[in-house]
C-alpha positions as CSV (number, residue, x, y, z in Angstrom):
1,X,0.0,0.0,0.0
2,X,1.3,3.4,-0.9
3,X,1.2,6.4,1.5
4,X,0.9,10.1,0.5
5,X,3.3,12.6,2.0
6,X,2.4,13.5,5.6
7,X,0.4,10.3,6.2
8,X,1.2,8.1,9.1
9,X,1.2,4.4,8.5
10,X,-1.9,2.8,10.0
11,X,-1.3,0.6,13.1
12,X,-2.6,-2.5,11.3
13,X,-0.3,-2.2,8.3
14,X,3.2,-3.4,9.1
15,X,3.3,-2.5,12.8
16,X,6.8,-1.6,13.9
17,X,6.9,-4.0,16.8
18,X,9.8,-6.4,16.4
19,X,9.1,-10.0,15.2
20,X,10.7,-12.9,16.9
21,X,12.9,-15.2,14.8
22,X,11.2,-18.2,16.2
23,X,7.8,-17.0,14.8
24,X,9.2,-16.7,11.3
25,X,8.6,-20.0,9.5
26,X,10.8,-19.2,6.6
27,X,12.5,-16.4,4.7
28,X,11.8,-15.6,1.1
29,X,15.3,-13.9,0.8
30,X,18.5,-13.8,2.7
31,X,21.8,-11.9,2.5
32,X,24.8,-11.2,4.8
33,X,23.8,-7.5,5.1
34,X,20.3,-6.1,4.5
35,X,20.2,-2.3,4.0
36,X,16.9,-0.5,4.3
37,X,16.9,2.6,2.0
38,X,18.9,3.5,-1.1
39,X,19.7,7.1,-0.7
40,X,23.3,8.4,-0.2
41,X,23.9,6.6,3.1
42,X,22.4,3.4,1.8
43,X,24.5,3.5,-1.4
44,X,27.7,4.2,0.5
45,X,27.0,1.4,3.0
46,X,26.1,-1.0,0.2
47,X,29.3,-0.3,-1.7
48,X,31.5,-0.8,1.3
49,X,29.8,-3.9,2.5
50,X,29.8,-5.5,-0.9
51,X,33.5,-4.5,-1.5
52,X,34.3,-6.2,1.8
53,X,33.0,-9.4,0.4
54,X,29.5,-9.5,1.9
55,X,26.4,-10.5,0.0
56,X,24.3,-7.2,0.2
57,X,20.6,-6.7,-0.4
58,X,19.1,-3.2,-0.4
59,X,15.4,-2.7,0.2
60,X,13.9,0.5,-1.4
61,X,10.3,1.6,-0.7
62,X,10.0,3.4,-4.0
63,X,10.4,2.2,-7.6
64,X,13.9,3.4,-7.9
65,X,17.0,4.4,-5.8
66,X,18.0,7.9,-4.9
67,X,15.6,9.0,-2.2
68,X,15.7,12.6,-0.9
69,X,19.5,12.7,-1.8
70,X,18.6,12.6,-5.5
71,X,16.4,15.6,-5.1
72,X,19.0,17.6,-3.3
73,X,21.3,20.4,-4.5
74,X,24.1,17.8,-4.5
75,X,26.5,19.9,-2.4
76,X,28.8,17.8,-0.2
77,X,30.6,19.6,2.6
78,X,34.3,18.6,2.2
79,X,37.5,20.3,3.2
80,X,40.9,20.0,4.8
81,X,42.8,20.6,1.6
82,X,41.0,18.8,-1.3
83,X,42.4,19.1,-4.8
84,X,39.5,21.4,-5.8
85,X,40.3,23.8,-3.0
86,X,43.9,23.8,-3.9
87,X,43.2,24.4,-7.6
88,X,41.0,27.4,-6.6
89,X,43.8,28.9,-4.6
90,X,42.6,28.1,-1.0
91,X,44.6,26.6,1.8
92,X,42.6,24.5,4.2
93,X,43.2,22.2,7.2
94,X,41.1,19.7,9.1
95,X,41.5,22.0,12.2
96,X,40.0,25.0,10.4
97,X,37.2,22.9,9.0
98,X,36.5,21.5,12.5
99,X,36.5,24.9,14.1
100,X,34.0,26.3,11.6
101,X,31.7,23.3,11.7
102,X,31.7,23.0,15.4
103,X,30.4,26.5,15.6
104,X,28.1,26.4,12.6
105,X,26.5,23.0,13.5
106,X,26.2,23.9,17.1
107,X,25.3,24.3,19.8
108,X,25.7,20.7,20.8
109,X,27.3,19.3,17.7
110,X,28.6,15.8,18.0
111,X,32.3,16.6,18.4
112,X,33.5,12.9,18.3
113,X,31.9,12.3,14.9
114,X,32.7,15.7,13.7
115,X,36.4,15.5,14.3
116,X,36.5,12.1,12.6
117,X,34.7,13.6,9.6
118,X,37.0,16.5,9.3
119,X,40.2,14.4,9.7
120,X,38.9,12.0,7.0
121,X,37.5,14.6,4.7
122,X,40.2,14.6,2.0
123,X,40.2,10.8,1.9
124,X,36.4,10.9,1.6
125,X,36.6,13.4,-1.3
126,X,39.0,11.0,-3.1
127,X,36.7,8.1,-2.4
128,X,33.8,10.0,-4.1
129,X,36.1,10.8,-7.0
130,X,37.0,7.1,-7.3
131,X,33.3,6.3,-7.4
132,X,33.0,8.5,-10.5
133,X,31.6,11.7,-8.9
134,X,33.1,14.6,-10.8
135,X,34.1,18.0,-9.5
136,X,35.1,21.0,-11.6
137,X,38.0,23.0,-10.3
138,X,36.4,26.4,-10.2
139,X,34.6,28.6,-7.6
140,X,31.2,30.1,-7.6
141,X,31.6,33.2,-5.4
142,X,28.0,34.6,-5.1
143,X,25.8,33.7,-2.1
144,X,23.4,31.0,-3.2
145,X,21.4,27.9,-2.0
146,X,22.8,26.2,-5.1
147,X,25.1,27.4,-7.7
148,X,23.4,28.1,-11.1
149,X,26.7,27.1,-12.8
150,X,28.8,24.0,-13.1
151,X,31.5,25.3,-10.7
152,X,32.7,22.7,-8.3
153,X,33.2,24.8,-5.2
154,X,31.1,27.4,-3.4
155,X,31.0,29.4,-0.1
156,X,28.6,28.1,2.6
157,X,28.9,30.8,5.2
158,X,32.6,30.3,6.1
159,X,33.3,34.0,5.3
160,X,30.5,35.5,7.4
161,X,30.6,36.7,11.0
162,X,31.1,35.2,13.5
163,X,32.6,32.3,11.8
164,X,35.2,34.3,9.9
165,X,36.7,35.2,13.3
166,X,36.8,31.6,14.5
167,X,38.6,29.9,11.6
168,X,40.3,30.8,8.4
169,X,37.5,31.4,5.9
170,X,37.7,28.8,3.2
171,X,34.9,27.6,0.8
172,X,34.0,23.9,1.3
173,X,30.8,23.4,-0.7
174,X,31.9,20.7,-3.2
175,X,29.3,20.0,-6.0
176,X,29.0,18.0,-9.2
177,X,29.1,19.9,-12.5
178,X,25.4,20.5,-12.8
179,X,23.7,24.0,-12.8
180,X,21.2,23.9,-9.9
181,X,20.2,20.5,-8.5
182,X,23.1,18.1,-8.7
183,X,21.8,15.4,-6.4
184,X,20.6,13.2,-9.3
185,X,24.1,13.0,-10.8
186,X,25.6,12.3,-7.4
187,X,23.2,9.4,-6.8
188,X,23.5,8.0,-10.3
189,X,27.3,7.6,-9.6
190,X,26.9,6.2,-6.0
191,X,24.1,3.7,-6.9
192,X,26.1,2.6,-10.0
193,X,29.1,2.0,-7.8
194,X,27.2,0.0,-5.3
195,X,25.6,-2.1,-8.0
196,X,28.9,-2.7,-9.7
197,X,30.3,-3.8,-6.4
198,X,27.7,-6.6,-6.2
199,X,24.9,-5.1,-4.1
200,X,21.4,-6.2,-5.2
201,X,18.2,-4.1,-4.8
202,X,14.6,-4.9,-4.3
203,X,12.4,-1.8,-5.1
204,X,8.8,-1.2,-4.2
205,X,9.6,-2.9,-0.9
206,X,8.7,-1.1,2.4
207,X,10.3,-2.3,5.6
208,X,7.7,-2.9,8.4
209,X,9.6,-4.4,11.3
210,X,12.9,-5.9,12.5
211,X,13.3,-9.6,13.1
212,X,15.1,-10.4,16.4
213,X,16.5,-13.8,17.7
214,X,16.2,-15.1,21.2
215,X,19.4,-13.3,22.3
216,X,18.1,-9.9,21.1
217,X,20.2,-9.8,18.0
218,X,18.7,-8.3,14.9
219,X,18.4,-11.1,12.3
220,X,16.3,-9.7,9.5
221,X,13.5,-7.5,8.3
222,X,9.8,-8.1,7.6
223,X,8.6,-6.0,4.6
224,X,5.6,-5.4,2.4
225,X,5.7,-5.5,-1.4
226,X,2.6,-5.0,-3.5
227,X,0.4,-6.0,-0.6
228,X,2.3,-9.1,0.3
229,X,4.5,-9.8,3.3
230,X,8.2,-10.6,2.4
231,X,10.7,-11.8,5.0
232,X,14.5,-11.1,4.6
233,X,17.1,-12.9,6.7
234,X,20.2,-10.9,7.5
235,X,23.0,-13.3,8.4
236,X,25.3,-10.5,9.7
237,X,23.5,-7.3,10.1
238,X,20.7,-4.8,9.1
239,X,21.6,-1.2,8.3
240,X,18.9,1.4,8.5
241,X,19.3,4.3,6.1
242,X,15.6,5.3,5.8
243,X,15.9,9.1,6.2
244,X,14.4,11.4,8.7
245,X,10.8,11.9,9.9
246,X,9.6,15.3,8.4
247,X,6.8,13.5,6.5
248,X,5.4,12.0,9.7
249,X,3.1,14.6,11.3
250,X,2.7,12.6,14.5
251,X,6.5,12.4,15.0
252,X,6.9,16.1,14.2
253,X,4.3,16.9,16.8
254,X,6.1,14.8,19.4
255,X,9.7,15.8,18.7
256,X,10.1,18.8,16.3
257,X,6.9,20.8,16.4
258,X,8.7,23.9,15.1
259,X,8.2,22.5,11.6
260,X,4.5,21.8,11.9
261,X,2.6,23.7,9.2
262,X,5.7,24.4,7.1
263,X,6.9,22.8,3.9
264,X,8.9,19.6,3.7
265,X,12.2,19.1,2.1
266,X,12.1,15.4,1.2
267,X,11.0,12.9,-1.5
268,X,7.8,12.2,0.5
269,X,9.2,9.1,2.1
270,X,10.9,10.5,5.2
271,X,8.3,9.1,7.6
272,X,10.7,8.0,10.4
273,X,10.0,4.3,9.7
274,X,13.5,3.2,10.5
275,X,13.7,5.2,13.7
276,X,10.4,3.7,14.9
277,X,11.4,0.1,14.1
278,X,14.6,0.6,16.1
279,X,13.1,2.4,19.0
280,X,10.6,-0.4,19.3
281,X,13.6,-2.5,20.2
282,X,14.7,0.0,22.9
283,X,17.1,2.0,20.7
284,X,18.2,5.4,21.9
285,X,17.7,8.6,20.0
286,X,19.5,12.0,20.0
287,X,18.8,15.6,18.8
288,X,15.2,14.8,17.8
289,X,14.2,18.4,18.1
290,X,17.0,19.6,15.8
291,X,15.8,20.8,12.3
292,X,17.0,22.6,9.2
293,X,14.9,25.4,7.8
294,X,15.0,27.1,4.4
295,X,13.3,30.5,3.8
296,X,12.3,30.7,0.1
297,X,14.4,33.8,-0.7
298,X,17.3,34.1,-3.1
299,X,20.5,34.6,-1.1
300,X,22.0,37.0,-3.7
301,X,19.0,39.2,-3.2
302,X,18.9,38.8,0.6
303,X,22.4,40.1,1.1
304,X,21.5,43.3,-0.8
305,X,18.5,44.1,1.4
306,X,17.2,43.5,4.9
307,X,15.0,40.7,6.3
308,X,12.2,41.8,8.6
309,X,9.5,40.1,10.5
310,X,5.7,40.8,10.3
311,X,6.2,43.9,12.6
312,X,8.9,45.4,10.3
313,X,11.8,44.6,12.6
314,X,15.1,43.4,11.3
315,X,16.2,40.2,13.1
316,X,19.3,38.7,11.5
317,X,22.3,39.3,9.2
318,X,21.5,38.6,5.5
319,X,24.9,37.6,4.2
320,X,25.7,34.4,6.0
321,X,24.7,30.8,5.1
322,X,21.0,31.2,4.1
323,X,19.9,28.3,6.4
324,X,21.1,30.4,9.3
325,X,18.9,33.4,8.6
326,X,16.1,30.9,7.7
327,X,16.4,29.3,11.1
328,X,16.3,32.7,12.7
329,X,13.1,33.5,10.9
330,X,11.4,30.5,12.7
331,X,11.6,32.3,15.9
332,X,10.1,35.6,14.6
333,X,6.5,36.7,13.9
334,X,5.4,35.7,10.4
335,X,5.1,36.5,7.6
336,X,8.7,37.5,6.8
337,X,9.7,40.0,4.2
338,X,12.8,40.8,2.2
339,X,13.0,44.6,1.8
340,X,15.0,45.9,-1.2
341,X,15.4,49.0,-3.2
342,X,15.7,49.3,-7.0
343,X,19.5,49.2,-7.1
344,X,19.6,46.1,-4.9
345,X,17.0,44.2,-6.9
346,X,18.8,45.1,-10.2
347,X,22.2,43.9,-8.9
348,X,20.9,40.5,-7.8
349,X,21.6,37.8,-10.4
350,X,18.2,36.2,-10.1
351,X,15.1,36.1,-7.8
352,X,11.4,36.3,-7.6
353,X,9.9,39.7,-8.5
354,X,8.6,41.7,-5.6
355,X,4.9,41.5,-4.7
356,X,4.7,45.0,-3.2
357,X,6.4,48.2,-4.4
358,X,6.0,51.7,-2.9
359,X,7.7,55.0,-3.2
360,X,8.0,55.5,0.6
361,X,8.5,53.2,3.5
362,X,5.3,54.6,5.1
363,X,3.3,53.4,2.1
364,X,5.0,50.0,2.1
365,X,4.3,49.6,5.8
366,X,0.6,50.2,5.2
367,X,0.5,47.8,2.3
368,X,2.1,45.1,4.4
369,X,0.0,45.7,7.5
370,X,2.9,46.6,9.7
371,X,2.7,49.0,12.7
372,X,3.3,52.5,11.5
373,X,6.9,53.7,11.8
374,X,8.6,50.4,12.7
375,X,9.9,49.5,9.2
376,X,10.9,53.1,8.7
377,X,12.9,52.9,11.9
378,X,14.5,49.6,10.9
379,X,15.6,51.0,7.5
380,X,16.7,54.3,9.1
381,X,18.9,52.5,11.6
382,X,20.3,50.2,8.9
383,X,21.1,53.1,6.6
384,X,22.7,55.2,9.3
385,X,25.2,52.4,10.1
386,X,25.6,51.3,6.4
387,X,26.7,54.9,5.5
388,X,29.7,54.3,7.9
389,X,30.3,50.7,6.5
390,X,29.2,48.9,9.6
391,X,26.5,46.8,11.0
392,X,26.8,46.7,14.8
393,X,23.6,44.8,15.3
394,X,24.2,41.8,13.1
395,X,27.7,42.3,11.6
396,X,26.8,42.0,7.9
397,X,30.0,42.2,5.9
398,X,30.8,45.8,4.7
399,X,30.9,44.7,1.0
400,X,27.1,44.2,1.2
401,X,26.3,47.4,3.1
402,X,24.7,50.3,1.3
403,X,22.0,52.8,2.1
404,X,18.6,51.6,0.9
405,X,16.8,54.4,-1.1
406,X,13.2,54.6,-2.5
407,X,11.4,53.3,-4.3
408,X,11.2,50.2,-2.0
409,X,10.0,46.6,-2.7
410,X,9.0,43.7,-0.5
411,X,9.6,40.2,-1.6
412,X,7.2,37.6,-0.1
413,X,8.8,34.2,0.5
414,X,5.4,32.6,0.5
415,X,4.8,33.3,-3.2
416,X,7.9,31.5,-4.3
417,X,7.2,28.7,-1.8
418,X,3.8,28.1,-3.3
419,X,5.5,27.5,-6.6
420,X,8.2,25.3,-5.2
421,X,6.0,23.2,-2.9
422,X,3.1,23.2,-5.4
423,X,0.5,23.9,-2.7
424,X,-2.0,26.7,-2.3
425,X,-1.0,27.6,1.3
426,X,2.7,28.0,2.1
427,X,4.5,29.8,5.0
428,X,7.7,30.5,3.0
429,X,9.7,28.1,5.0
430,X,10.4,24.4,4.3
431,X,12.6,22.1,6.4
432,X,13.7,18.6,7.4
433,X,14.7,16.8,10.6
434,X,18.3,16.2,11.8
435,X,17.8,14.0,14.8
436,X,17.6,10.2,14.8
437,X,19.0,7.0,16.3
438,X,22.0,7.3,18.6
439,X,24.9,5.5,16.9
440,X,28.6,4.9,17.4
441,X,31.1,6.4,14.9
442,X,30.9,3.0,13.2
443,X,27.1,3.1,12.9
444,X,26.1,0.6,15.6
445,X,22.8,1.6,17.0
446,X,22.8,2.0,20.8
447,X,20.2,0.8,23.2
448,X,18.8,3.2,25.8
449,X,21.1,1.4,28.3
450,X,24.1,2.5,26.3
451,X,25.0,-1.0,24.9
452,X,25.1,-1.6,21.1
453,X,22.1,-3.5,19.7
454,X,23.7,-6.6,18.1
455,X,23.2,-6.8,14.3
456,X,21.8,-3.3,13.9
457,X,23.4,-0.3,12.3
458,X,22.2,3.1,11.0
459,X,23.4,6.1,9.0
460,X,22.2,9.2,7.2
461,X,19.2,11.1,8.5
462,X,17.8,8.0,10.2
463,X,20.7,8.5,12.7
464,X,21.9,11.5,14.7
465,X,25.1,12.5,12.9
466,X,27.5,15.4,13.3
467,X,24.8,18.1,13.8
468,X,23.7,19.9,16.9
469,X,21.1,22.7,16.5
470,X,22.8,24.1,13.4
471,X,23.1,23.1,9.8
472,X,25.2,23.9,6.7
473,X,24.4,22.7,3.2
474,X,26.3,19.6,2.2
475,X,26.6,18.2,5.7
476,X,23.7,15.8,5.2
477,X,25.2,14.3,2.0
478,X,28.7,14.4,3.6
479,X,27.6,12.9,6.9
480,X,25.4,10.3,5.2
481,X,28.1,9.0,2.8
482,X,31.0,9.2,5.3
483,X,29.2,7.4,8.1
484,X,27.3,5.2,5.7
485,X,30.6,3.9,4.5
486,X,31.6,3.1,8.1
487,X,28.3,1.4,8.8
488,X,28.7,-0.7,5.7
489,X,32.1,-2.1,6.4
490,X,31.3,-2.6,10.1
491,X,28.1,-4.5,9.2
492,X,30.1,-6.7,6.9
493,X,32.6,-7.8,9.6
494,X,32.3,-11.4,10.7
495,X,31.2,-10.4,14.2
496,X,30.2,-7.1,15.8
């Protein structure tokens, strides 16, 4: 049975309660390692497990591989001195990379995983290249969610305050040579590599519950395929790479209610199924309230104007990583507006046309339903400091500071979001979840008691990775592939 985005699986259809091995009469399929989900983490795990000599079977709920990873921008956060960075004239170190990410992904980033990720970043870049993922040795220097060019490197907030004061500013957004969304190319290469290594895939197969033997070891998966129950025996381990839970309204209400009512960044299948199956065994979770948010504004436009809340108050710097000002918007009265003047709009390379234009700020305030004088005061204060090349409130870089002069325009993120999300009502913000199963650096899922659950691994958004309360583009694909690899080779070991 198929489920629409946002639906929760009915209790009677594949209940997540574990199934005892003794109650399973026979298995229709078996493998050394059974991986649930064929996104970036699943593909990386499948490649490594198969390359280690294991017989690998991947279960994918949809009719093809890719998942949310294939619909992403394709940026992978890598650094420490990759060949692309060097070719573009940048010097980077694992220490600088760690210092930036610890602050940008915090507070409460997982420093153990993060340090391992930064120290292994160059090797991971080379691993991706060896799997056929291409990177062009050129830099896209404009602020952007995704580069509209084929450049292989982009800035992701490293050069913005306060991070530019904490670590040497170096761009680390590595991306395949695709203008815009590059996730499809990335996943084509990773899935192809996993398949060539020997991993098999069963599509249209939705995992329902884990099979557990008398000792508590995970021994397989019960799934549903075209209305029929299919049982899979895992001789060594099961790896959960099923994504997050943004499509499960019940889980959002329980753990991350800040995203309720907003758009969802996913392929429609991030229903938390893997997390639920594991927690039914007593698995621990971490950072379940942590989320990423994306305000539907063009960063190249945002840095040339000011972002204000429904009351007309400026609340953030506009020149950093756009996810950072998007997350700030979540705590402000909605709707949110980007205020520009004619020169700022003309200078931006692309962006949605403004919904409201007025000769004066007083007229614009009235049109937007703001309290009289508040927007005028916000712009006046911004202009007074911009004239001196400073932003003492939010520390926007001087290169973006300029007095805003009439006529003025207000860009409404809700308008662009309606187009992107294809729904009549939109808030202007979309997001996804970052929390998940508590795992070791090798992907073993931990019980609430702290011990590893034998035979069970997880990676990607089904697990809690390097993130704390913050986010940077490319850290999902980076975290997912890096720790997916570790989960894959660990699951393939003779005993764990």
